[in-house]
Structure formats: C-alpha cells, structure tokens
N, C-alpha and C positions, 0 to 999 in steps of 0.2 A: 493819350491825354496826359498833360502834365498836372502835377499836384497844385492845388490852389496856394497862393502866397500865405505865409503864416499870419495869424491875426495879431502879430506883434512885430516889432522891428528887430530882427536878429542882429544886424550890425550895430544897432544902438545898444543892445545888451552886451555885445562884445566890447564896445567902448566903455560901458559901465564897469566891466571886468578889468579893463585896462586902467581905468582911474583908480580902482581898488588896489590893483597891483602897485601903481605909483605911490599911493598913500602908504603902502607897506614897505616902500623903498626898493621895489622891484622895477625893472624896465617895464614901462606901460604897454603891455600887449595883452589883449583879451581874445578869447575864442568861444564860439557857440556852435553846437551841433544840433541840427533840426531835421526831423523826418516827418513828412506829410503835415506840416504846420504845427508839429508838436516839438517843444523844446526838450531835448534829451540830456543836454549837458552844457554847462558854462564854466569857464575857468579863466584865471589870469595867471600871468607868469609867477613862478615862485621858486626859482632855483636857489636863491639866497636863503630864504626861510627854511626850505626843505633840505638844503645842502645837497642838492641833486642837480647836476648840470643838464639832465634831460627834462626837468620840470618846466618846460615851455608850455605856454597856454594851450597850444594845439595838442600836444601830447596828453596833457591832463584832461582836456575836453574829450579827446578820442577814447582814453581809458574809461572815463566815466560813462560815455555813451555806450561803449561796448558792454560795460557792466549792466547798464540799464536795459539793453536789448538782449543780453545773454548770448552774444556772438562776437567773434573777433572781426567780423566784417560788418561794415556799416553801409551796406547796399541801399541805395535810395536816400542816403543822408547827404545833407549839405553842410559845409563848414564855413563859418563866417569868422574872419580874423582881422585884426586891425593893422597887421603888418605882413608883408610878403613872407611866407614861411621859409625858414632856413632849409638846407639840404636834409638835415635829420628829420624835420617835421614833414617835409615833402615826401620823404621815403615812407613815413608812417601813414600819411594820407593815401599814398598809393597802395600800401599793404592793407589798409582798412577798407579799400574800395569806395572811398568817398565819391559821391556822384558829381557834386559841384563844389568848387572852391571860390569863395568871394573874399577878396581882401582889399584893405584900404590903401595904405602907403606902400610904395615900391621900396625895396631895400637893395640898392646897387652894391653895397659892401657885403652883406651877409645873406641875401636872398638866394633861394635855391630853385625858384620857379621861373621867373622871367630874367634872372641874373645868375651869375656864377655857374653852378653845376647844371642848372636847368633839368632837374631830375626827370620831369615828365617827358622830356624830349629824347631821353636816352633809349637805345634799343633794348636795354636790359630792364626797362620799366614795364611791368606787366599790366599796369592799369594807370591810366591818366584821366583825372577828372576834367570836366569842363572848367575853365578858369576865367574869372572875371576880376580884373585888378583895377586899382585906381579909384575905388568907390570911397567918397568922403576923404580923399587923399590929403587935402590941405589940412583938414581937422586932425587927422592922425599924425601927419608930419609935425604940426605945431605942438601936439601933445608930447611927442618924442623930443623935439628940440627943447621945449621948456623943461622937461625932466632933466636932460643932460646939462642944460644951462644952469639950472638950480644946483646941480651937483658941483659944477665948476666954481660957482660964486661962493 
C-alpha cells in the first residue's frame, strides 16, 4: 500500500524555496524532502551566499532530511525539485536512496537524470528512484528564464 499524498503541496513549497533563492541572487531552484506526508526538509540554492559549489537545493535538502531522521539513507522519502537535478545531485539522490524524484523543468544543458550523464541509467548506479519529470515545467522554465533575463538587462 502506498503512502497517502501529503496534506500540502510539496512542489509548491519547492517553488517557494526557488523564489527565495532568486530573491537572494541565487539561481532559482528549490527542493523539498517528504516522508509519509511529513515535510522533513526544504531548501533553495545557495552556492553564492555560502561560497560552496555543492550548495545546490537538492544537496541542502538531503543533508537536512538526513539530520532530521538521523540516518544517511532516506528510504521511503520523496524529493521534489524545480529543476532536473545535475549529475552531482543525482549521485547524492542515489546514495541517499530517495524513493521518488519529482521535478519541474528539464535541463538539457546541465541535467543528469534525463539528459547528460543520466546517472540513474548507469550500471554503476546502485539505486535509482522512480522519476517523474516535467511537472509544472512551464512555470519553472519561466522562473529560470526571467531570472537570467533580469541578470542580462
């Protein structure tokens, strides 16, 4: 029997985190980790503010969720993110044993799930989550385009 859906909108919370990241001058990506309808962690990108190239929303949310559950594995957890994870984040998702990955916009240039390295399709990948991409894709894509358009202007 599968877990009931969360009593809140996890992807909506990820979008909230992405908007906060954008307001702080970071690329607008947000991530949320949920287990059994309970929010474990939410984070937005912060590599610039933290001066840490690994401070992607997914990594930060995974770290916080691991701390919340007291384990390096997030078995039974789902990750919601506004952009297709890069190869680094996909590797962390596999190592954390995330059950399901839901993401909004596809990332043909930097993605590591449906594009590029396709981490979960590699024979060396020990765990691959169920993947659901393209959820609210237009909204996420517009948020990213607007962010970079504003930077160019």
